[in-house]
N, CA, C and O atoms as CSV, one atom per row, in Angstrom:
chain,resi,resn,atom,element,x,y,z
A,1,MET,N,N,2.425,18.768,52.190
A,1,MET,CA,C,3.019,17.612,51.741
A,1,MET,C,C,2.015,16.427,50.897
A,1,MET,O,O,2.201,15.712,49.913
A,2,LYS,N,N,0.816,16.655,51.894
A,2,LYS,CA,C,-0.230,15.890,51.315
A,2,LYS,C,C,-1.186,16.084,50.549
A,2,LYS,O,O,-2.118,15.299,50.376
A,3,LEU,N,N,-0.936,17.890,49.657
A,3,LEU,CA,C,-1.281,17.670,48.763
A,3,LEU,C,C,-0.248,17.489,47.666
A,3,LEU,O,O,-0.639,17.452,46.499
A,4,TYR,N,N,0.910,17.386,47.924
A,4,TYR,CA,C,2.102,17.649,46.845
A,4,TYR,C,C,1.768,15.982,46.168
A,4,TYR,O,O,1.685,15.658,44.984
A,5,LEU,N,N,1.656,15.319,47.129
A,5,LEU,CA,C,1.414,13.086,47.033
A,5,LEU,C,C,0.424,13.419,46.273
A,5,LEU,O,O,0.341,13.034,45.107
A,6,THR,N,N,-0.370,14.110,46.798
A,6,THR,CA,C,-2.165,14.286,45.559
A,6,THR,C,C,-1.950,14.083,44.363
A,6,THR,O,O,-2.296,13.125,43.672
A,7,ILE,N,N,-1.140,15.352,43.988
A,7,ILE,CA,C,-0.907,15.980,42.969
A,7,ILE,C,C,0.174,14.931,41.802
A,7,ILE,O,O,-0.147,14.586,40.665
A,8,ILE,N,N,1.498,14.605,42.534
A,8,ILE,CA,C,2.271,13.747,42.095
A,8,ILE,C,C,0.853,12.198,41.370
A,8,ILE,O,O,0.593,11.795,40.237
A,9,CYS,N,N,0.442,11.905,42.466
A,9,CYS,CA,C,-0.710,10.196,41.953
A,9,CYS,C,C,-1.211,10.681,41.052
A,9,CYS,O,O,-0.789,10.195,40.003
A,10,GLY,N,N,-2.154,11.661,40.880
A,10,GLY,CA,C,-2.675,11.924,40.209
A,10,GLY,C,C,-2.319,12.210,38.677
A,10,GLY,O,O,-3.142,12.025,37.780
A,11,LEU,N,N,-1.209,12.610,38.489
A,11,LEU,CA,C,-0.420,13.256,37.486
A,11,LEU,C,C,0.085,11.396,37.091
A,11,LEU,O,O,-0.116,11.088,35.916
A,12,LEU,N,N,0.445,10.723,37.635
A,12,LEU,CA,C,0.825,9.679,36.992
A,12,LEU,C,C,-0.446,8.410,36.473
A,12,LEU,O,O,-0.514,7.640,35.515
A,13,LEU,N,N,-1.360,8.705,37.699
A,13,LEU,CA,C,-2.302,7.721,37.524
A,13,LEU,C,C,-2.855,8.710,35.510
A,13,LEU,O,O,-3.322,7.863,34.749
A,14,CYS,N,N,-2.811,9.716,35.066
A,14,CYS,CA,C,-3.071,10.174,33.991
A,14,CYS,C,C,-2.280,9.542,33.086
A,14,CYS,O,O,-2.748,8.769,32.251
A,15,ALA,N,N,-0.705,9.891,33.206
A,15,ALA,CA,C,0.373,9.107,32.406
A,15,ALA,C,C,0.114,8.079,31.944
A,15,ALA,O,O,0.431,7.883,30.771
A,16,ASN,N,N,-0.491,7.147,32.628
A,16,ASN,CA,C,-0.399,5.633,32.457
A,16,ASN,C,C,-2.108,5.714,32.204
A,16,ASN,O,O,-2.687,5.031,33.049
A,17,ALA,N,N,-3.046,6.395,31.233
A,17,ALA,CA,C,-4.152,6.355,31.199
A,17,ALA,C,C,-4.122,5.781,30.003
A,17,ALA,O,O,-3.115,6.146,29.396
A,18,LYS,N,N,-5.028,4.768,29.171
A,18,LYS,CA,C,-5.135,4.919,27.794
A,18,LYS,C,C,-5.989,5.910,27.445
A,18,LYS,O,O,-6.869,6.433,28.129
A,19,SER,N,N,-5.513,6.229,25.815
A,19,SER,CA,C,-6.785,7.186,25.374
A,19,SER,C,C,-6.708,6.967,24.078
A,19,SER,O,O,-5.707,6.477,23.556
A,20,GLN,N,N,-7.567,7.246,23.556
A,20,GLN,CA,C,-8.372,6.609,21.959
A,20,GLN,C,C,-7.859,7.896,21.122
A,20,GLN,O,O,-8.184,8.974,21.621
A,21,SER,N,N,-7.182,7.943,20.045
A,21,SER,CA,C,-7.020,8.991,19.061
A,21,SER,C,C,-7.721,8.808,17.798
A,21,SER,O,O,-7.750,7.599,17.570
A,22,LEU,N,N,-8.398,9.582,16.716
A,22,LEU,CA,C,-9.248,9.679,15.827
A,22,LEU,C,C,-8.242,10.242,14.576
A,22,LEU,O,O,-7.986,11.440,14.695
A,23,GLU,N,N,-7.801,9.765,13.729
A,23,GLU,CA,C,-7.007,10.385,12.346
A,23,GLU,C,C,-8.097,10.297,11.305
A,23,GLU,O,O,-8.744,9.272,11.090
A,24,ILE,N,N,-8.267,11.550,10.618
A,24,ILE,CA,C,-8.849,11.592,9.656
A,24,ILE,C,C,-8.356,11.957,8.328
A,24,ILE,O,O,-7.932,13.074,8.029
A,25,VAL,N,N,-8.435,10.970,7.569
A,25,VAL,CA,C,-7.499,11.076,6.261
A,25,VAL,C,C,-8.638,11.386,5.303
A,25,VAL,O,O,-9.845,11.571,5.464
A,26,ASN,N,N,-7.702,11.375,4.083
A,26,ASN,CA,C,-8.592,10.821,2.562
A,26,ASN,C,C,-7.954,9.873,2.079
A,26,ASN,O,O,-6.804,9.631,2.447
A,27,ALA,N,N,-8.574,9.174,1.179
A,27,ALA,CA,C,-8.392,7.677,0.249
A,27,ALA,C,C,-7.029,7.887,-0.261
A,27,ALA,O,O,-6.460,6.925,-0.778
A,28,LYS,N,N,-6.501,8.897,-0.189
A,28,LYS,CA,C,-5.021,8.872,-0.955
A,28,LYS,C,C,-4.171,8.815,0.620
A,28,LYS,O,O,-3.167,8.111,0.730
A,29,GLU,N,N,-4.564,9.420,1.487
A,29,GLU,CA,C,-3.530,9.139,2.313
A,29,GLU,C,C,-3.781,7.634,3.305
A,29,GLU,O,O,-2.891,6.932,3.784
A,30,ALA,N,N,-5.208,7.440,3.409
A,30,ALA,CA,C,-5.704,6.140,3.547
A,30,ALA,C,C,-4.825,4.953,2.811
A,30,ALA,O,O,-4.539,3.924,3.423
A,31,SER,N,N,-4.450,5.165,1.551
A,31,SER,CA,C,-3.614,4.110,0.667
A,31,SER,C,C,-2.362,3.567,1.471
A,31,SER,O,O,-1.921,2.441,1.702
A,32,GLU,N,N,-2.048,4.631,1.740
A,32,GLU,CA,C,-0.393,4.299,2.108
A,32,GLU,C,C,-0.502,3.709,3.372
A,32,GLU,O,O,0.509,3.090,3.705
A,33,ILE,N,N,-1.654,3.715,4.376
A,33,ILE,CA,C,-1.739,3.457,5.841
A,33,ILE,C,C,-2.001,2.048,5.527
A,33,ILE,O,O,-1.451,1.177,6.200
A,34,VAL,N,N,-2.855,1.723,4.488
A,34,VAL,CA,C,-3.507,0.525,4.265
A,34,VAL,C,C,-2.554,-0.665,4.050
A,34,VAL,O,O,-2.662,-1.838,4.407
A,35,ASN,N,N,-1.161,0.262,3.056
A,35,ASN,CA,C,-0.642,-1.016,1.805
A,35,ASN,C,C,0.448,-1.201,3.049
A,35,ASN,O,O,1.221,-2.143,2.880
A,36,CYS,N,N,0.600,-0.523,4.136
A,36,CYS,CA,C,1.602,-0.210,4.867
A,36,CYS,C,C,1.647,-0.962,6.343
A,36,CYS,O,O,2.586,-1.387,7.015
A,37,ARG,N,N,0.156,-0.935,6.555
A,37,ARG,CA,C,-0.275,-1.348,7.896
A,37,ARG,C,C,0.266,-2.740,8.517
A,37,ARG,O,O,0.677,-3.563,7.699
A,38,ASN,N,N,0.302,-3.077,9.889
A,38,ASN,CA,C,0.961,-4.133,10.461
A,38,ASN,C,C,-0.829,-5.133,10.611
A,38,ASN,O,O,-1.756,-4.873,11.378
A,39,THR,N,N,-0.746,-6.129,9.681
A,39,THR,CA,C,-2.044,-6.805,9.919
A,39,THR,C,C,-2.445,-7.192,11.285
A,39,THR,O,O,-3.594,-6.993,11.679
A,40,ILE,N,N,-1.295,-7.884,12.218
A,40,ILE,CA,C,-1.679,-7.845,13.562
A,40,ILE,C,C,-2.312,-6.802,13.801
A,40,ILE,O,O,-3.356,-6.557,13.196
A,41,ASN,N,N,-1.779,-5.937,14.780
A,41,ASN,CA,C,-2.554,-5.128,15.463
A,41,ASN,C,C,-3.547,-3.653,14.581
A,41,ASN,O,O,-4.010,-2.616,15.056
A,42,THR,N,N,-3.548,-4.087,13.467
A,42,THR,CA,C,-4.304,-2.748,12.607
A,42,THR,C,C,-6.058,-3.591,11.920
A,42,THR,O,O,-5.914,-4.464,11.064
A,43,ILE,N,N,-7.027,-3.358,12.219
A,43,ILE,CA,C,-7.789,-3.979,11.075
A,43,ILE,C,C,-9.151,-3.059,10.279
A,43,ILE,O,O,-9.723,-2.121,10.833
A,44,ILE,N,N,-9.402,-3.439,9.248
A,44,ILE,CA,C,-10.085,-2.226,8.392
A,44,ILE,C,C,-11.886,-2.726,8.555
A,44,ILE,O,O,-12.482,-3.792,8.407
A,45,ILE,N,N,-12.143,-1.845,8.792
A,45,ILE,CA,C,-13.531,-2.424,8.863
A,45,ILE,C,C,-14.597,-1.400,8.200
A,45,ILE,O,O,-14.850,-0.220,8.444
A,46,ASP,N,N,-15.073,-2.245,7.347
A,46,ASP,CA,C,-16.078,-1.638,6.110
A,46,ASP,C,C,-17.327,-1.473,7.022
A,46,ASP,O,O,-17.685,-2.314,7.846
A,47,GLY,N,N,-17.844,-0.489,6.817
A,47,GLY,CA,C,-19.322,-0.225,7.602
A,47,GLY,C,C,-20.732,-0.138,7.059
A,47,GLY,O,O,-21.759,0.315,7.565
A,48,ARG,N,N,-20.437,-0.827,5.620
A,48,ARG,CA,C,-21.523,-0.958,4.940
A,48,ARG,C,C,-22.233,-2.400,4.892
A,48,ARG,O,O,-21.771,-3.265,5.636
A,49,SER,N,N,-23.289,-2.709,4.094
A,49,SER,CA,C,-24.591,-3.883,4.618
A,49,SER,C,C,-23.412,-4.728,3.860
A,49,SER,O,O,-22.459,-4.531,3.106
A,50,ASP,N,N,-24.149,-5.903,4.607
A,50,ASP,CA,C,-23.118,-7.119,3.979
A,50,ASP,C,C,-23.292,-7.488,2.208
A,50,ASP,O,O,-22.604,-8.231,1.507
A,51,VAL,N,N,-24.486,-6.646,1.855
A,51,VAL,CA,C,-24.586,-6.755,0.305
A,51,VAL,C,C,-23.700,-5.599,-0.624
A,51,VAL,O,O,-23.283,-6.045,-1.693
A,52,MET,N,N,-23.450,-4.497,-0.391
A,52,MET,CA,C,-22.360,-3.819,-0.717
A,52,MET,C,C,-21.072,-4.238,-0.194
A,52,MET,O,O,-20.227,-4.335,-1.084
A,53,TYR,N,N,-20.632,-4.535,1.052
A,53,TYR,CA,C,-19.178,-5.008,1.136
A,53,TYR,C,C,-18.989,-6.511,0.237
A,53,TYR,O,O,-17.860,-6.875,-0.092
A,54,ALA,N,N,-20.117,-7.257,-0.083
A,54,ALA,CA,C,-19.756,-8.226,-1.478
A,54,ALA,C,C,-19.173,-8.050,-2.570
A,54,ALA,O,O,-18.230,-8.601,-3.139
A,55,GLU,N,N,-20.006,-7.014,-2.850
A,55,GLU,CA,C,-19.572,-6.170,-4.261
A,55,GLU,C,C,-18.640,-5.479,-4.412
A,55,GLU,O,O,-18.169,-5.188,-5.512
A,56,LYS,N,N,-18.185,-5.071,-3.228
A,56,LYS,CA,C,-16.756,-4.450,-3.598
A,56,LYS,C,C,-16.656,-3.510,-2.130
A,56,LYS,O,O,-17.314,-2.634,-1.569
A,57,HIS,N,N,-15.326,-4.332,-1.892
A,57,HIS,CA,C,-14.347,-3.624,-0.359
A,57,HIS,C,C,-12.794,-3.930,-0.690
A,57,HIS,O,O,-12.239,-4.690,-1.483
A,58,ILE,N,N,-12.338,-2.993,0.276
A,58,ILE,CA,C,-11.171,-2.815,0.397
A,58,ILE,C,C,-10.618,-3.879,0.681
A,58,ILE,O,O,-11.069,-4.302,1.745
A,59,LYS,N,N,-9.651,-4.704,0.137
A,59,LYS,CA,C,-8.551,-5.763,0.381
A,59,LYS,C,C,-8.311,-5.570,1.694
A,59,LYS,O,O,-7.877,-4.575,2.273
A,60,GLY,N,N,-8.707,-6.839,2.184
A,60,GLY,CA,C,-8.141,-6.777,3.800
A,60,GLY,C,C,-9.255,-6.580,4.660
A,60,GLY,O,O,-9.132,-7.151,5.743
A,61,ALA,N,N,-10.501,-5.822,4.465
A,61,ALA,CA,C,-11.191,-5.344,5.385
A,61,ALA,C,C,-12.329,-6.746,5.765
A,61,ALA,O,O,-12.604,-7.631,4.955
A,62,ILE,N,N,-12.821,-6.660,7.067
A,62,ILE,CA,C,-13.905,-7.185,7.324
A,62,ILE,C,C,-15.064,-6.358,7.363
A,62,ILE,O,O,-14.836,-5.176,7.102
A,63,ASN,N,N,-16.423,-6.702,7.657
A,63,ASN,CA,C,-17.705,-5.964,7.284
A,63,ASN,C,C,-18.684,-6.310,8.818
A,63,ASN,O,O,-19.123,-7.227,9.512
A,64,ILE,N,N,-18.599,-4.561,8.669
A,64,ILE,CA,C,-19.576,-4.925,10.430
A,64,ILE,C,C,-20.479,-3.701,9.977
A,64,ILE,O,O,-19.974,-2.579,9.992
A,65,ASP,N,N,-21.645,-3.854,9.623
A,65,ASP,CA,C,-23.110,-3.036,9.183
A,65,ASP,C,C,-23.072,-2.323,10.253
A,65,ASP,O,O,-23.357,-2.948,11.275
A,66,ALA,N,N,-22.726,-0.829,10.425
A,66,ALA,CA,C,-22.751,0.376,11.442
A,66,ALA,C,C,-24.750,-0.283,11.889
A,66,ALA,O,O,-25.218,-0.620,12.977
A,67,PHE,N,N,-25.240,-0.233,10.867
A,67,PHE,CA,C,-26.697,-0.268,10.754
A,67,PHE,C,C,-27.520,-1.249,11.405
A,67,PHE,O,O,-28.633,-0.919,11.813
A,68,SER,N,N,-26.905,-2.920,11.604
A,68,SER,CA,C,-27.385,-3.605,11.952
A,68,SER,C,C,-26.857,-3.917,13.710
A,68,SER,O,O,-25.762,-3.655,14.207
A,69,ASP,N,N,-28.148,-4.598,14.412
A,69,ASP,CA,C,-28.152,-4.811,15.439
A,69,ASP,C,C,-27.061,-5.280,16.167
A,69,ASP,O,O,-26.772,-4.978,17.325
A,70,SER,N,N,-26.327,-6.226,15.230
A,70,SER,CA,C,-24.651,-7.207,16.065
A,70,SER,C,C,-23.456,-5.949,16.154
A,70,SER,O,O,-22.343,-5.898,16.677
A,71,ALA,N,N,-24.108,-5.179,15.534
A,71,ALA,CA,C,-22.276,-3.713,15.330
A,71,ALA,C,C,-22.050,-3.771,16.304
A,71,ALA,O,O,-21.200,-4.661,16.319
A,72,THR,N,N,-22.233,-3.333,17.634
A,72,THR,CA,C,-21.665,-3.393,19.386
A,72,THR,C,C,-20.961,-4.951,19.591
A,72,THR,O,O,-19.783,-5.113,19.910
A,73,THR,N,N,-21.781,-5.873,19.379
A,73,THR,CA,C,-21.497,-6.847,19.838
A,73,THR,C,C,-20.102,-7.203,18.924
A,73,THR,O,O,-18.956,-7.529,19.233
A,74,GLU,N,N,-20.733,-6.991,17.772
A,74,GLU,CA,C,-19.049,-7.462,16.412
A,74,GLU,C,C,-17.849,-6.698,16.987
A,74,GLU,O,O,-16.831,-7.346,17.233
A,75,LEU,N,N,-17.881,-5.155,17.264
A,75,LEU,CA,C,-16.852,-4.138,17.741
A,75,LEU,C,C,-16.188,-5.087,19.029
A,75,LEU,O,O,-15.050,-5.553,19.069
A,76,LYS,N,N,-17.062,-5.191,19.859
A,76,LYS,CA,C,-16.305,-5.611,21.048
A,76,LYS,C,C,-15.181,-6.851,20.757
A,76,LYS,O,O,-14.066,-6.722,21.263
A,77,LYS,N,N,-15.394,-7.705,20.175
A,77,LYS,CA,C,-14.265,-7.999,19.193
A,77,LYS,C,C,-12.897,-7.777,19.018
A,77,LYS,O,O,-11.967,-8.558,18.817
A,78,HIS,N,N,-12.949,-6.647,19.124
A,78,HIS,CA,C,-11.842,-5.888,18.092
A,78,HIS,C,C,-11.805,-5.017,19.172
A,78,HIS,O,O,-12.073,-3.958,18.605
A,79,LEU,N,N,-11.653,-4.742,20.366
A,79,LEU,CA,C,-11.426,-3.597,21.374
A,79,LEU,C,C,-9.597,-3.469,21.927
A,79,LEU,O,O,-8.915,-2.479,22.191
A,80,GLU,N,N,-9.339,-4.656,21.931
A,80,GLU,CA,C,-8.026,-4.970,21.794
A,80,GLU,C,C,-7.263,-4.242,20.504
A,80,GLU,O,O,-6.203,-3.654,20.716
A,81,THR,N,N,-7.754,-4.287,19.335
A,81,THR,CA,C,-6.663,-4.168,18.550
A,81,THR,C,C,-6.144,-2.625,18.705
A,81,THR,O,O,-6.486,-1.872,19.617
A,82,LYS,N,N,-5.478,-2.382,17.907
A,82,LYS,CA,C,-4.344,-1.161,18.602
A,82,LYS,C,C,-4.745,0.223,17.315
A,82,LYS,O,O,-4.933,1.417,17.547
A,83,GLU,N,N,-4.769,-0.478,16.031
A,83,GLU,CA,C,-5.321,0.642,15.063
A,83,GLU,C,C,-6.604,-0.301,14.085
A,83,GLU,O,O,-6.587,-1.423,13.579
A,84,ILE,N,N,-7.770,0.927,14.149
A,84,ILE,CA,C,-9.005,0.361,13.773
A,84,ILE,C,C,-9.150,1.150,12.347
A,84,ILE,O,O,-9.732,2.191,12.650
A,85,ILE,N,N,-8.958,1.157,11.256
A,85,ILE,CA,C,-9.483,1.968,9.990
A,85,ILE,C,C,-10.848,1.625,9.209
A,85,ILE,O,O,-11.154,0.820,8.329
A,86,VAL,N,N,-11.617,2.752,10.044
A,86,VAL,CA,C,-13.214,2.463,9.182
A,86,VAL,C,C,-13.325,3.464,8.101
A,86,VAL,O,O,-12.868,4.600,7.980
A,87,TYR,N,N,-14.083,2.698,7.332
A,87,TYR,CA,C,-15.132,3.554,6.374
A,87,TYR,C,C,-16.396,2.802,5.511
A,87,TYR,O,O,-16.658,1.600,5.568
A,88,CYS,N,N,-17.040,3.723,4.778
A,88,CYS,CA,C,-18.026,3.486,4.129
A,88,CYS,C,C,-18.485,4.170,3.152
A,88,CYS,O,O,-17.577,4.949,2.861
A,89,THR,N,N,-19.409,4.353,2.430
A,89,THR,CA,C,-19.422,5.231,1.303
A,89,THR,C,C,-19.736,6.750,1.629
A,89,THR,O,O,-19.025,7.522,0.986
A,90,ASN,N,N,-20.439,7.213,2.294
A,90,ASN,CA,C,-20.867,8.433,2.745
A,90,ASN,C,C,-20.809,8.870,3.869
A,90,ASN,O,O,-21.674,9.723,4.071
A,91,GLN,N,N,-20.078,8.638,4.822
A,91,GLN,CA,C,-19.041,9.168,6.112
A,91,GLN,C,C,-20.534,8.608,7.354
A,91,GLN,O,O,-20.046,8.470,8.475
A,92,ARG,N,N,-21.958,8.321,7.355
A,92,ARG,CA,C,-22.703,8.193,8.345
A,92,ARG,C,C,-22.405,7.055,8.824
A,92,ARG,O,O,-22.485,6.883,10.040
A,93,ARG,N,N,-22.011,6.066,8.003
A,93,ARG,CA,C,-21.790,4.350,8.978
A,93,ARG,C,C,-20.952,4.430,9.610
A,93,ARG,O,O,-20.942,4.146,10.808
A,94,ALA,N,N,-19.601,5.032,8.653
A,94,ALA,CA,C,-18.297,5.159,9.417
A,94,ALA,C,C,-18.663,6.107,11.111
A,94,ALA,O,O,-18.450,5.503,12.162
A,95,GLU,N,N,-18.992,6.996,11.128
A,95,GLU,CA,C,-19.325,8.088,11.832
A,95,GLU,C,C,-19.994,6.984,12.869
A,95,GLU,O,O,-19.478,7.090,13.982
A,96,LEU,N,N,-21.145,5.814,12.789
A,96,LEU,CA,C,-22.106,5.540,13.680
A,96,LEU,C,C,-20.537,4.453,14.678
A,96,LEU,O,O,-20.283,4.362,15.879
A,97,LEU,N,N,-19.901,3.885,13.528
A,97,LEU,CA,C,-18.857,2.736,14.140
A,97,LEU,C,C,-18.002,3.391,15.152
A,97,LEU,O,O,-17.741,3.018,16.295
A,98,ILE,N,N,-17.599,4.493,14.474
A,98,ILE,CA,C,-16.496,5.786,15.442
A,98,ILE,C,C,-17.581,5.770,17.035
A,98,ILE,O,O,-17.269,5.374,18.159
A,99,GLU,N,N,-18.823,6.330,16.570
A,99,GLU,CA,C,-19.988,6.479,17.507
A,99,GLU,C,C,-19.723,5.573,18.760
A,99,GLU,O,O,-19.294,5.894,19.868
A,100,LYS,N,N,-20.150,4.196,18.207
A,100,LYS,CA,C,-19.976,2.852,18.748
A,100,LYS,C,C,-18.725,2.418,19.561
A,100,LYS,O,O,-18.850,1.972,20.701
A,101,LEU,N,N,-17.578,2.548,18.987
A,101,LEU,CA,C,-16.208,2.078,19.794
A,101,LEU,C,C,-15.609,3.237,20.891
A,101,LEU,O,O,-14.781,3.057,21.784
A,102,ASN,N,N,-16.463,4.748,20.433
A,102,ASN,CA,C,-16.309,5.784,21.635
A,102,ASN,C,C,-16.786,5.110,22.860
A,102,ASN,O,O,-15.957,4.782,23.710
A,103,GLU,N,N,-18.172,4.848,23.050
A,103,GLU,CA,C,-19.204,4.362,23.793
A,103,GLU,C,C,-18.436,2.779,24.814
A,103,GLU,O,O,-18.151,2.358,25.935
A,104,LEU,N,N,-18.444,2.474,23.375
A,104,LEU,CA,C,-17.383,0.752,24.028
A,104,LEU,C,C,-15.633,1.246,24.842
A,104,LEU,O,O,-14.715,0.435,24.971
A,105,GLN,N,N,-15.580,2.347,25.171
A,105,GLN,CA,C,-14.687,2.995,25.412
A,105,GLN,C,C,-12.723,2.416,24.790
A,105,GLN,O,O,-11.659,2.250,25.386
A,106,TYR,N,N,-13.118,2.314,23.537
A,106,TYR,CA,C,-11.874,2.053,23.011
A,106,TYR,C,C,-11.190,3.016,22.823
A,106,TYR,O,O,-11.308,4.119,22.290
A,107,ASN,N,N,-9.968,2.090,23.666
A,107,ASN,CA,C,-8.422,2.975,23.726
A,107,ASN,C,C,-7.528,3.265,22.686
A,107,ASN,O,O,-6.602,4.020,22.981
A,108,GLY,N,N,-7.602,2.746,21.279
A,108,GLY,CA,C,-6.617,2.823,20.450
A,108,GLY,C,C,-6.628,3.556,19.527
A,108,GLY,O,O,-7.084,4.622,19.940
A,109,LYS,N,N,-6.304,3.651,18.107
A,109,LYS,CA,C,-6.462,4.670,17.236
A,109,LYS,C,C,-7.437,3.841,16.243
A,109,LYS,O,O,-7.669,2.659,15.986
A,110,ILE,N,N,-7.967,5.376,15.744
A,110,ILE,CA,C,-9.329,4.939,15.196
A,110,ILE,C,C,-8.622,5.871,13.556
A,110,ILE,O,O,-8.289,7.055,13.491
A,111,ILE,N,N,-8.582,4.696,12.296
A,111,ILE,CA,C,-8.446,5.939,11.503
A,111,ILE,C,C,-9.523,6.028,10.191
A,111,ILE,O,O,-9.853,5.052,9.518
A,112,PHE,N,N,-10.020,7.495,9.971
A,112,PHE,CA,C,-11.536,7.390,9.654
A,112,PHE,C,C,-11.350,7.782,7.948
A,112,PHE,O,O,-10.711,8.806,7.706
A,113,ILE,N,N,-11.812,7.106,6.962
A,113,ILE,CA,C,-11.207,7.322,5.796
A,113,ILE,C,C,-12.522,8.257,4.904
A,113,ILE,O,O,-13.358,7.694,4.196
A,114,ILE,N,N,-12.473,9.556,5.099
A,114,ILE,CA,C,-13.742,10.375,5.140
A,114,ILE,C,C,-14.265,10.541,3.652
A,114,ILE,O,O,-15.257,11.257,3.515
A,115,ASP,N,N,-13.849,10.106,2.804
A,115,ASP,CA,C,-14.078,10.348,1.480
A,115,ASP,C,C,-14.914,9.017,1.087
A,115,ASP,O,O,-15.887,8.951,0.336
A,116,GLY,N,N,-14.296,8.019,1.769
A,116,GLY,CA,C,-15.335,6.805,1.672
A,116,GLY,C,C,-14.602,6.177,0.545
A,116,GLY,O,O,-13.573,6.561,-0.010
A,117,LEU,N,N,-15.552,4.830,0.255
A,117,LEU,CA,C,-14.923,3.976,-0.755
A,117,LEU,C,C,-15.056,4.913,-2.246
A,117,LEU,O,O,-14.135,5.476,-2.839
A,118,ASN,N,N,-15.913,4.886,-2.464
A,118,ASN,CA,C,-16.401,5.703,-3.792
A,118,ASN,C,C,-14.920,6.604,-4.238
A,118,ASN,O,O,-14.624,6.567,-5.433
A,119,THR,N,N,-14.024,7.386,-3.308
A,119,THR,CA,C,-13.094,7.980,-3.887
A,119,THR,C,C,-12.128,7.168,-3.934
A,119,THR,O,O,-11.220,7.431,-4.722
A,120,TRP,N,N,-12.069,6.314,-3.355
A,120,TRP,CA,C,-10.933,4.948,-3.129
A,120,TRP,C,C,-11.225,4.346,-4.665
A,120,TRP,O,O,-10.202,4.440,-5.344
A,121,ILE,N,N,-12.070,3.899,-5.215
A,121,ILE,CA,C,-12.614,3.209,-6.062
A,121,ILE,C,C,-11.959,4.343,-7.207
A,121,ILE,O,O,-11.071,3.937,-7.957
A,122,SER,N,N,-12.280,5.311,-7.274
A,122,SER,CA,C,-12.391,6.442,-8.147
A,122,SER,C,C,-10.638,6.886,-8.550
A,122,SER,O,O,-10.139,7.265,-9.610
A,123,LEU,N,N,-9.989,6.620,-7.083
A,123,LEU,CA,C,-8.080,6.972,-7.695
A,123,LEU,C,C,-7.743,5.494,-8.270
A,123,LEU,O,O,-6.849,5.474,-9.116
A,124,GLY,N,N,-8.419,4.088,-7.880
A,124,GLY,CA,C,-8.211,3.021,-8.889
A,124,GLY,C,C,-7.076,2.495,-7.416
A,124,GLY,O,O,-5.955,2.100,-7.739
A,125,TYR,N,N,-7.373,2.516,-6.148
A,125,TYR,CA,C,-6.969,1.610,-5.381
A,125,TYR,C,C,-7.567,0.187,-5.252
A,125,TYR,O,O,-8.779,0.047,-5.088
A,126,GLU,N,N,-6.973,-0.557,-5.304
A,126,GLU,CA,C,-7.363,-2.037,-5.071
A,126,GLU,C,C,-8.812,-2.535,-4.283
A,126,GLU,O,O,-8.854,-2.372,-3.064
A,127,THR,N,N,-9.917,-3.099,-4.933
A,127,THR,CA,C,-10.589,-3.633,-4.144
A,127,THR,C,C,-11.101,-5.003,-4.894
A,127,THR,O,O,-10.883,-5.294,-6.070
A,128,VAL,N,N,-11.849,-5.789,-3.913
A,128,VAL,CA,C,-11.613,-7.361,-4.098
A,128,VAL,C,C,-13.686,-7.636,-3.992
A,128,VAL,O,O,-14.471,-6.869,-3.435
A,129,SER,N,N,-13.880,-8.369,-4.400
A,129,SER,CA,C,-15.819,-8.699,-4.577
A,129,SER,C,C,-15.414,-10.029,-3.643
A,129,SER,O,O,-14.400,-10.721,-3.547
A,130,ASP,N,N,-16.763,-10.027,-2.989
A,130,ASP,CA,C,-16.837,-11.632,-2.489
A,130,ASP,C,C,-17.730,-12.911,-3.180
A,130,ASP,O,O,-17.675,-14.038,-2.689
């Protein structure tokens, strides 16, 4: 009986545990997600440098340079967000942001635009400059 209760308690704890999910999408798929997103529950993070971000970025994206010393501190501000869309130019910075989110035990959904901003632009999707 004690073993049975232990198993039941373990299953209940696992069922209530939050877990992170990662969805890898291309720019075309990301366009639909970005255009239909709930801006309260979803943020877009551009992982490139602030200079690159200022030149051109996806409308509505915030900039967190994955290579900056403050990246982890900046990401901590968004741990309660349900979905985080990340992108950069060639995957490395976005992958680094995903690693940092894992280290911070982010429990929401990460959507990784695998082919990055260059493909987004080549497909003619909206970008803005600062």
